C-alpha positions in Angstrom: 7.0 5.9 19.5 6.1 5.3 15.6 6.3 8.4 13.3 3.2 9.1 10.9 4.0 9.2 7.2 1.7 10.7 4.5 1.8 8.9 1.1 -0.3 9.6 -2.2 -1.9 6.6 -3.7 -3.9 6.2 -6.8 -7.3 4.2 -7.4 -7.1 0.6 -9.1 -9.5 0.1 -11.7 -11.6 -3.2 -11.7 -9.9 -4.8 -14.7 -6.2 -4.1 -13.8 -4.2 -7.3 -13.6 -1.6 -7.0 -10.4 1.2 -8.1 -13.0 0.4 -5.1 -15.1 0.5 -2.9 -12.2 4.0 -3.9 -10.9 5.2 -3.8 -14.6 4.3 -0.1 -14.6 6.2 0.5 -11.5 3.3 0.5 -8.8 2.6 -2.0 -6.3 -1.1 -3.2 -5.6 -2.4 -2.4 -2.1 -5.4 -3.1 -0.1 -6.8 -0.9 2.4 -9.6 -2.5 4.9 -10.8 -2.1 8.3 -14.0 -2.8 10.8 -17.1 -1.5 9.3 -15.8 -0.6 5.8 -15.7 -2.0 2.4 -11.9 -2.8 1.4 -10.3 -0.3 -1.0 -8.1 -1.5 -3.8 -5.4 1.1 -5.0 -1.8 1.1 -6.0 1.3 2.8 -4.9 4.5 3.8 -6.5 6.8 0.8 -5.5 10.1 2.6 -5.6 8.6 5.2 -3.1 7.1 2.6 -0.8 10.1 0.4 -0.7 12.5 3.4 0.4 10.1 4.6 3.2 9.0 1.1 4.4 12.7 -0.2 4.9 13.4 2.5 7.6 9.7 2.8 9.1 8.3 -0.7 9.3 6.3 0.3 12.3 5.2 3.6 11.2 1.8 5.1 10.8 0.8 5.8 7.1 -1.7 8.3 6.1 -2.8 7.1 2.6 -4.3 9.8 0.5 -6.8 8.7 -2.3 -8.5 11.8 -3.8 -10.0 13.5 -1.0 -10.3 10.6 1.5 -7.5 9.9 3.9 -6.8 6.5 5.7 -4.8 6.3 8.8 -3.4 2.9 8.7 -0.6 0.4 9.4 1.1 -2.1 7.6 -0.5 -5.4 8.2 1.0 -7.7 5.5 3.6 -7.5 2.8 3.6 -10.1 0.3 7.0 -11.1 -1.3 8.0 -13.5 -3.7 11.1 -14.8 -1.9 12.6 -16.2 -5.1 13.0 -12.8 -6.7 12.5 -10.4 -3.5 9.7 -8.7 -5.6 6.9 -7.2 -3.5 3.8 -8.5 -4.6 1.2 -6.6 -2.6 0.7 -4.6 0.8 -2.3 -4.8 2.9 -2.9 -1.7 5.1 -5.2 -2.0 8.1 -7.2 1.2 9.1 -6.7 2.1 12.7 
């Protein structure tokens, strides 16, 4: 049985480069699902890495302002040369 983890995320502005986001200690994320527009946001890299390491199959409640998205990690993009996380895709369930 999977557990539910609540995480606060921040909105990503349109002009932000993903490299800049990662340099500031955050990780670019995308939230998508059937019947909704995708949402671009960012999450603290350190916090996400520690939680995800032990909870790969967990349900994540992502809070963006007053909205909450109940999601699972669909894809985690990693640079295998540096083991740096590049992007996380969350799918709404």
